[in-house]
Backbone as CSV, one residue per row, in Angstrom:
resi,resn,N_x,N_y,N_z,CA_x,CA_y,CA_z,C_x,C_y,C_z
1,MET,15.291,12.607,38.662,14.510,13.083,37.570,13.901,14.026,38.068
2,THR,13.658,15.296,37.809,12.427,16.011,38.422,11.123,16.054,37.686
3,GLY,10.350,16.926,38.574,8.843,16.780,37.709,8.799,17.202,36.368
4,ASN,9.615,18.239,36.210,9.696,18.825,34.913,10.008,17.948,33.579
5,ALA,11.311,17.107,33.891,11.857,16.311,33.174,10.981,15.091,32.822
6,GLY,10.174,14.590,33.647,9.031,13.703,33.400,8.062,14.157,32.392
7,MET,7.660,15.625,32.915,6.690,16.224,31.857,7.013,16.627,30.466
8,ASP,8.578,16.738,30.397,9.116,16.998,28.824,9.173,15.576,28.234
9,GLY,9.720,14.314,28.971,9.233,13.218,28.363,8.063,12.840,28.046
10,MET,7.043,13.352,28.652,5.611,12.931,28.208,5.165,13.831,27.098
11,ARG,5.540,14.944,27.211,5.453,15.836,25.796,6.026,15.232,24.885
12,LEU,7.254,14.973,24.988,7.955,14.496,23.594,7.287,13.005,23.384
13,GLY,6.874,12.422,24.280,6.024,11.090,23.729,4.650,11.638,23.009
14,THR,4.215,12.545,23.358,2.727,12.972,22.880,3.204,13.520,21.289
15,VAL,4.411,14.182,21.322,4.597,14.847,19.970,5.173,13.667,19.053
16,ALA,5.838,12.677,19.688,6.098,11.858,18.766,4.900,10.662,18.331
17,GLY,4.034,10.576,19.059,2.751,9.700,18.739,1.799,10.323,18.009
18,ARG,1.721,11.622,18.064,1.099,12.579,17.209,1.468,12.657,16.030
19,SER,2.785,12.833,15.861,3.597,12.926,14.614,3.563,11.502,13.675
20,LEU,3.385,10.347,14.431,3.266,9.013,14.044,1.821,8.781,13.304
21,LEU,1.049,9.126,14.251,-0.331,9.099,13.745,-0.691,9.948,12.577
22,LEU,-0.070,11.193,12.499,-0.407,12.041,11.274,0.188,11.542,9.984
23,LEU,1.416,11.043,10.234,2.081,10.359,8.956,1.504,9.194,8.482
24,SER,1.084,8.389,9.140,0.438,7.139,9.044,-1.060,7.280,8.482
25,PHE,-1.682,8.442,9.240,-3.223,9.001,8.605,-2.929,9.745,7.281
26,SER,-1.927,10.317,7.056,-1.730,11.065,5.641,-1.301,9.894,4.509
27,LEU,-0.600,8.943,4.926,-0.269,7.852,3.945,-1.699,7.237,3.732
28,PHE,-2.512,6.668,4.686,-3.558,6.019,4.326,-4.549,6.966,3.734
29,TRP,-5.195,7.981,4.205,-6.120,8.808,3.812,-5.915,9.475,2.485
30,GLY,-4.674,9.824,2.416,-4.251,10.706,1.060,-4.282,9.666,0.050
31,GLY,-3.756,8.434,0.341,-3.626,7.315,-0.686,-4.821,6.748,-0.772
32,LEU,-5.782,6.532,-0.156,-7.277,6.197,-0.214,-8.088,7.221,-1.382
33,THR,-7.929,8.684,-0.943,-8.441,9.662,-1.724,-7.972,9.890,-3.149
34,SER,-6.516,9.512,-3.351,-5.972,9.681,-4.580,-6.423,8.153,-5.316
35,TYR,-6.330,7.222,-4.798,-6.674,6.065,-5.249,-8.201,5.991,-5.758
36,THR,-9.196,6.362,-4.975,-10.546,6.278,-5.309,-10.704,7.345,-6.489
37,GLY,-10.155,8.641,-6.082,-10.464,9.776,-7.057,-9.814,9.870,-8.326
38,PHE,-8.614,9.230,-8.268,-7.989,9.357,-9.660,-7.521,8.229,-10.191
39,VAL,-6.724,7.297,-9.526,-6.212,5.894,-10.103,-7.198,5.247,-10.559
40,VAL,-8.290,4.836,-10.195,-9.079,3.836,-10.684,-9.537,4.497,-11.757
41,ARG,-9.906,5.669,-11.723,-10.722,6.279,-13.215,-9.623,6.190,-14.225
42,ILE,-8.491,6.817,-14.156,-7.232,6.728,-14.971,-6.956,5.364,-15.468
43,SER,-6.513,4.440,-14.696,-6.369,3.165,-15.301,-7.273,2.684,-16.050
44,HIS,-8.498,2.684,-15.867,-9.518,2.406,-16.456,-9.393,2.996,-17.931
45,ASP,-9.300,4.352,-17.999,-9.345,4.968,-19.235,-8.084,4.692,-20.098
46,VAL,-6.626,4.700,-19.487,-5.479,4.483,-20.106,-5.237,2.735,-20.686
47,LEU,-5.929,2.016,-19.862,-5.766,0.538,-20.407,-6.943,0.224,-21.179
48,ASN,-6.463,-0.592,-22.138,-7.408,-1.125,-23.075,-8.546,-2.016,-22.341
49,ASP,-8.019,-2.856,-21.409,-9.049,-3.875,-20.999,-8.953,-3.640,-19.443
50,PRO,-10.389,-3.275,-19.116,-10.845,-3.106,-17.615,-10.238,-4.135,-16.646
51,MET,-9.913,-5.171,-17.189,-9.591,-6.213,-16.132,-7.633,-5.984,-15.837
52,ASP,-7.281,-5.371,-16.730,-5.731,-5.083,-16.635,-5.928,-3.786,-15.372
53,GLY,-6.788,-2.846,-15.537,-6.833,-1.830,-14.622,-7.167,-2.442,-13.352
54,GLY,-8.115,-3.666,-13.215,-8.393,-4.120,-11.935,-7.287,-5.004,-11.374
55,MET,-6.268,-5.470,-12.135,-5.161,-6.205,-11.402,-4.335,-5.209,-10.876
56,ILE,-4.088,-4.021,-11.591,-3.335,-2.822,-10.555,-4.198,-2.536,-9.554
57,THR,-5.174,-2.193,-9.703,-6.047,-1.412,-8.604,-6.113,-2.457,-7.519
58,GLN,-6.057,-3.859,-7.670,-6.138,-4.887,-6.693,-4.965,-4.874,-5.886
59,ARG,-3.726,-4.596,-6.592,-2.621,-4.743,-5.468,-2.312,-3.065,-4.874
60,VAL,-2.963,-2.210,-5.306,-3.090,-0.812,-4.676,-3.870,-0.900,-3.299
61,THR,-4.920,-1.795,-3.416,-5.915,-1.768,-2.335,-5.274,-2.618,-1.126
62,GLU,-4.346,-3.982,-1.819,-3.820,-4.354,-0.472,-2.597,-3.663,0.199
63,VAL,-2.164,-2.723,-0.196,-1.372,-1.713,0.418,-1.963,-0.855,1.100
64,LEU,-3.375,-0.322,0.620,-3.994,0.710,1.406,-4.457,-0.001,2.666
65,GLN,-5.194,-1.038,2.480,-5.544,-1.842,3.539,-4.613,-2.087,4.718
66,MET,-3.410,-2.501,4.521,-2.256,-2.486,5.272,-1.993,-1.176,5.938
67,LEU,-2.112,-0.212,5.297,-1.709,1.156,6.079,-2.944,1.382,6.724
68,GLY,-3.995,1.228,6.323,-5.377,1.072,7.172,-5.329,0.910,8.385
69,ALA,-4.912,-0.608,8.682,-4.736,-1.554,9.523,-3.640,-0.726,10.911
70,ILE,-2.532,-0.365,10.386,-1.774,0.402,11.101,-2.241,1.757,11.364
71,THR,-3.102,2.252,10.809,-3.103,3.719,11.131,-4.708,3.474,12.311
72,VAL,-5.372,2.507,12.028,-6.523,2.218,12.898,-5.629,1.961,14.097
73,VAL,-4.711,1.172,14.473,-4.087,1.202,15.693,-3.641,2.394,16.501
74,LEU,-3.022,3.170,15.644,-2.575,4.572,16.150,-3.930,5.632,16.159
75,MET,-4.998,5.321,15.433,-6.088,6.148,15.631,-6.606,5.815,17.194
76,LEU,-6.750,4.586,17.487,-7.184,3.892,18.799,-6.382,4.481,19.808
77,TRP,-4.828,4.462,19.711,-3.995,4.810,20.774,-4.512,6.347,20.945
78,ASN,-4.480,7.073,20.089,-4.902,8.482,20.145,-6.101,8.877,20.773
79,ALA,-7.026,8.093,20.584,-8.397,8.002,21.114,-8.441,7.710,22.746
80,PHE,-7.473,6.609,23.157,-7.281,6.453,24.571,-6.882,7.692,25.145
81,MET,-5.496,8.148,24.618,-4.940,9.186,25.040,-5.825,10.744,25.324
82,VAL,-6.658,10.824,24.170,-7.663,11.976,24.246,-8.616,11.690,25.499
83,SER,-9.158,10.384,25.570,-10.105,10.073,26.608,-9.776,10.396,28.067
84,ARG,-7.978,10.384,28.480,-8.001,10.723,29.443,-8.494,12.226,29.952
85,SER,-8.423,13.024,29.043,-8.525,14.323,29.401,-10.239,14.862,28.965
86,SER,-10.665,14.073,27.892,-11.952,14.407,27.417,-12.788,13.136,26.970
87,LYS,-13.401,12.412,27.731,-14.271,11.183,27.523,-15.253,11.550,26.113
88,ARG,-15.615,12.584,25.955,-16.856,12.980,25.020,-15.693,12.725,23.569
89,PHE,-14.617,13.253,23.580,-13.904,13.391,22.274,-13.239,12.055,22.263
90,GLY,-12.639,11.564,23.222,-12.257,10.047,23.194,-13.077,9.092,22.730
91,ALA,-14.318,9.030,22.995,-15.687,8.222,22.371,-15.545,8.290,21.100
92,ALA,-15.652,9.960,20.551,-15.981,10.108,19.195,-15.107,9.564,18.528
93,LEU,-13.650,9.581,18.917,-12.445,9.247,18.059,-12.406,8.008,18.006
94,ALA,-12.816,7.035,19.115,-12.795,5.443,19.164,-13.830,4.992,18.210
95,THR,-15.082,5.673,18.159,-15.770,5.248,17.339,-15.558,5.458,15.878
96,CYS,-15.201,6.474,15.392,-14.397,6.588,14.064,-13.617,5.631,13.949
97,ALA,-12.667,5.458,14.808,-11.698,4.431,14.407,-12.043,2.898,14.385
98,LEU,-13.085,2.650,15.141,-13.624,1.302,15.165,-14.367,1.091,13.795
99,VAL,-15.241,2.160,13.262,-15.771,2.084,12.060,-15.059,1.978,10.874
100,VAL,-13.948,2.556,11.032,-12.721,2.391,9.864,-12.103,1.108,10.041
101,GLY,-11.785,0.446,11.240,-11.618,-0.864,11.374,-12.276,-1.821,10.733
102,CYS,-13.673,-1.494,11.015,-14.773,-2.681,10.553,-14.741,-2.571,9.057
103,ALA,-14.724,-1.277,8.640,-14.674,-1.479,7.087,-13.659,-2.306,6.425
104,ILE,-12.611,-2.111,7.221,-11.106,-2.735,6.552,-11.311,-3.985,6.726
105,VAL,-12.349,-4.713,7.706,-12.344,-6.157,7.724,-13.479,-6.339,6.636
106,GLY,-14.455,-5.762,6.470,-15.175,-5.904,5.613,-14.880,-5.669,4.069
107,LEU,-13.818,-4.891,3.943,-13.095,-4.894,2.494,-12.281,-6.039,2.255
108,GLU,-11.477,-6.615,3.422,-10.826,-8.001,3.270,-11.925,-9.104,2.852
109,ILE,-12.814,-9.163,3.425,-13.974,-9.879,2.921,-14.498,-9.744,1.433
110,ALA,-14.900,-8.910,1.444,-15.193,-8.385,-0.278,-14.095,-8.721,-1.267
111,HIS,-12.741,-8.402,-0.961,-11.892,-8.632,-1.719,-11.792,-10.212,-1.931
112,GLY,-11.895,-10.894,-0.826,-11.780,-12.418,-1.065,-12.954,-12.881,-1.960
113,HIS,-14.172,-12.257,-2.075,-15.358,-12.494,-2.843,-14.957,-12.451,-4.174
114,LEU,-14.476,-11.023,-4.422,-13.948,-10.603,-5.617,-12.758,-11.587,-6.445
115,ASP,-11.845,-11.856,-5.685,-10.686,-13.006,-6.087,-11.320,-14.260,-6.597
116,ALA,-12.156,-14.575,-5.397,-12.995,-15.775,-5.965,-13.732,-16.100,-7.192
117,VAL,-14.005,-15.152,-7.636,-14.808,-14.693,-8.975,-13.942,-14.388,-10.314
118,ILE,-12.630,-14.114,-10.093,-11.723,-13.642,-11.311,-10.781,-14.701,-11.521
119,ASN,-11.003,-15.264,-12.902,-9.901,-16.211,-13.273,-8.818,-15.392,-13.891
120,VAL,-7.727,-15.276,-13.045,-6.395,-14.310,-13.462,-5.917,-15.118,-14.540
121,ASP,-5.707,-16.229,-14.729,-5.150,-16.862,-16.122,-5.961,-16.427,-17.140
122,THR,-7.510,-16.229,-17.020,-7.804,-16.091,-18.552,-8.411,-14.625,-18.412
123,ALA,-8.275,-13.866,-17.414,-8.363,-12.475,-17.236,-10.163,-12.513,-17.282
124,GLU,-10.840,-13.253,-16.830,-12.366,-13.237,-16.863,-12.994,-13.404,-15.533
125,ILE,-14.135,-12.898,-15.528,-15.001,-12.985,-14.348,-15.926,-13.978,-14.606
126,THR,-15.797,-15.075,-13.484,-16.464,-16.325,-13.961,-17.988,-16.317,-13.286
127,ASN,-18.250,-15.371,-12.391,-19.669,-15.192,-11.866,-19.838,-13.728,-11.600
128,ARG,-20.641,-13.212,-12.652,-20.835,-11.731,-13.123,-21.770,-11.091,-11.987
129,GLU,-22.742,-12.052,-11.521,-23.459,-11.494,-10.304,-22.811,-11.410,-8.979
130,VAL,-22.180,-12.433,-8.624,-21.480,-12.281,-7.387,-20.295,-11.224,-7.361
131,PHE,-19.832,-10.856,-8.755,-18.773,-9.788,-8.798,-19.511,-8.455,-8.613
132,THR,-20.434,-8.287,-9.403,-21.108,-7.099,-9.335,-21.330,-6.586,-7.814
133,ILE,-22.186,-7.567,-7.179,-22.736,-7.360,-5.644,-21.375,-7.037,-4.944
134,SER,-20.445,-7.857,-4.942,-19.181,-7.822,-3.966,-18.512,-6.503,-4.488
135,HIS,-18.397,-6.022,-5.718,-17.522,-4.851,-6.041,-18.662,-3.539,-5.483
136,ARG,-20.157,-3.624,-5.552,-20.742,-2.658,-5.099,-20.462,-2.493,-3.658
137,ARG,-20.474,-3.579,-2.694,-20.106,-3.591,-1.408,-19.005,-3.253,-1.145
138,TYR,-17.730,-3.481,-1.897,-16.542,-3.212,-1.574,-16.492,-1.387,-1.685
139,ASN,-17.098,-0.887,-2.709,-17.389,0.655,-3.033,-18.018,1.218,-1.674
140,GLN,-19.028,0.553,-1.415,-19.662,1.308,-0.197,-19.004,0.993,1.118
141,LEU,-18.173,0.181,1.435,-17.137,0.098,2.427,-16.319,1.109,2.249
142,THR,-15.615,1.311,1.085,-14.656,2.290,1.033,-15.113,3.413,1.359
143,THR,-16.231,3.868,0.840,-16.835,5.134,1.396,-17.082,5.375,2.518
144,ILE,-17.397,4.471,3.510,-17.637,4.546,4.935,-16.332,4.645,5.556
145,GLU,-15.240,3.861,5.261,-14.058,3.907,5.485,-13.679,5.318,5.536
146,TRP,-13.678,6.223,4.220,-13.068,7.404,3.981,-13.982,8.255,4.308
147,LEU,-15.049,8.314,4.858,-15.798,9.307,5.629,-15.821,9.561,7.164
148,ALA,-15.560,8.132,7.595,-14.996,7.752,9.162,-13.711,8.472,9.318
149,SER,-12.791,8.420,8.577,-11.500,8.900,8.613,-11.445,10.476,8.441
150,LEU,-12.282,10.864,7.528,-12.667,12.420,7.447,-13.054,13.078,8.670
151,ALA,-14.068,12.075,9.260,-14.657,12.674,10.336,-13.371,12.841,11.694
152,TYR,-12.883,11.935,11.475,-11.751,11.649,12.736,-10.864,12.888,12.685
153,LEU,-10.409,13.345,11.380,-9.363,14.269,11.528,-10.007,15.734,12.222
154,PRO,-11.170,16.405,12.110,-11.433,17.608,12.979,-11.705,17.330,14.238
155,ILE,-12.108,16.007,14.650,-12.117,15.800,16.057,-11.102,15.726,16.615
156,THR,-9.893,15.004,15.995,-8.471,14.985,16.570,-8.183,16.303,16.863
157,VAL,-8.317,17.367,15.756,-7.689,18.786,16.005,-8.410,19.326,17.159
158,ALA,-9.591,19.092,17.204,-10.318,20.022,18.394,-10.024,19.286,19.649
159,ALA,-9.829,17.931,19.842,-9.325,17.590,20.949,-7.994,17.768,21.380
160,TRP,-6.925,17.778,20.452,-5.777,18.261,20.590,-5.663,19.702,21.242
161,ARG,-6.335,20.391,20.371,-6.555,22.072,20.857,-7.161,21.945,22.314
162,GLN,-7.860,21.265,22.597,-8.409,21.339,24.139,-7.448,20.766,25.234
163,MET,-6.746,19.863,24.631,-5.889,19.177,25.552,-4.485,20.164,25.663
164,ASP,-4.118,20.770,24.603,-2.890,21.789,24.898,-3.409,22.926,25.660
165,GLU,-4.431,23.336,25.454,-4.738,24.335,26.511,-4.676,24.367,28.129
166,ASN,-5.140,22.939,28.152,-5.125,22.546,29.426,-3.715,22.539,30.145
C-alpha cells in the first residue's frame, strides 16, 4: 500500500464519519426542533384531552433521547478528530457534546419523575406540584439540549473548513 492509498482510506473514513454524524445530527436535532416547535402544540390543540397528547409526546421523547445518545457519541468522535488539528475547536465541540449528553441524562431523570406522578390507567396526574416542577425542568433541559446542539453545528463547519484547508 502506498502513502496515497493510506491517505485515501483516511479521507474515506473521514467522509463516512462526517456523513454519519450529519445524518444522526439531522435526525436528532431536526426531530427535536419539529417536536418542540410543532408536534407538542398541535397534539394538544387537536386532541381533546391534554393527557392524550402527553401520551403521544412521551413516546416521541423516548425516540428522540435514543437518537440524542447516538448523536452525542458521534459528536464526541468528531470532537476528538477535530482536536487532532485544533485543540480550540476540539474543546469547544467536546463541551457542546458533553452539555447535550448531560441534558439527555437530566431529561431521563425528569422523565422518570413525570412517569411517577402519572396514573396511565386513569389518565390522571397524582401529584400536580411534582408534575409541574418536573415538567418545567424537562422543558429547561430540552432548551439547553437544543441550544448546545445549535452551537455545535457552526463550530463543526468552521473546524471542518480549517481541517480541509490544511
